[in-house]
C-alpha positions as CSV (number, residue, x, y, z in Angstrom):
1,M,100.4,109.0,120.4
2,K,102.0,110.7,117.4
3,K,104.5,112.5,119.7
4,L,105.3,109.2,121.5
5,M,105.9,107.5,118.2
6,D,108.1,110.3,116.9
7,D,110.1,110.3,120.1
8,M,110.6,106.5,119.9
9,V,111.8,106.8,116.2
10,A,114.2,109.6,117.2
11,D,115.6,107.3,119.9
12,G,116.1,104.5,117.4
13,S,113.2,102.3,118.5
14,T,110.5,100.8,116.4
15,P,107.2,102.1,117.8
16,W,104.8,99.5,116.3
17,C,104.6,95.7,116.1
18,V,101.7,93.7,114.8
19,G,100.9,90.2,115.8
20,I,98.4,88.4,113.5
21,E,97.0,84.9,113.7
22,S,94.1,83.0,112.3
23,G,94.1,79.7,114.2
24,A,95.5,76.9,112.2
25,A,95.8,79.2,109.1
26,T,98.2,81.6,110.8
27,G,99.7,84.1,108.3
28,W,97.2,84.7,105.6
29,P,95.7,87.9,107.2
30,A,99.2,89.5,107.3
31,T,99.8,88.4,103.7
32,D,96.6,90.1,102.5
33,W,97.5,93.2,104.5
34,M,101.0,93.4,103.0
35,E,99.7,92.9,99.5
36,E,97.3,95.8,100.0
37,L,100.1,98.0,101.3
38,M,102.3,97.2,98.4
39,L,99.5,97.8,95.8
40,R,98.7,101.2,97.4
41,T,102.3,102.5,97.9
42,T,104.1,101.4,94.7
43,S,103.4,100.5,91.1
44,P,101.7,97.4,89.9
45,E,105.0,96.5,88.2
46,N,106.8,96.7,91.5
47,Y,104.1,94.6,93.1
48,D,104.6,91.9,90.5
49,K,108.4,92.0,91.0
50,W,107.9,91.7,94.8
51,V,105.6,88.7,94.4
52,A,108.1,87.1,92.0
53,G,110.9,87.6,94.5
54,E,112.7,90.1,92.3
55,L,112.1,93.0,94.6
56,K,113.5,92.5,98.1
57,F,111.9,93.7,101.3
58,A,115.0,96.0,101.9
59,S,114.6,97.7,98.5
60,P,113.6,101.4,98.5
61,E,110.3,100.7,96.8
62,V,109.2,98.5,99.6
63,K,110.7,100.5,102.5
64,R,109.3,103.8,101.3
65,P,106.6,105.2,103.7
66,P,103.0,105.3,102.4
67,R,101.9,108.3,100.5
68,P,99.9,110.8,102.6
């Protein structure tokens, strides 16, 4: 699976896509997951900027891969 993922990235593809739904409340599970990722991969200050809309999704702090 790791090799396949690496091959896909090398070819310019995105290997993963996540679809999340919760019936009539669609969206909140993804919000919780994204918040957790941000809190674990950047500083609390960057998280607060992200929530306030001051740190865009395309910023390096958001795009950086998670720490090993």
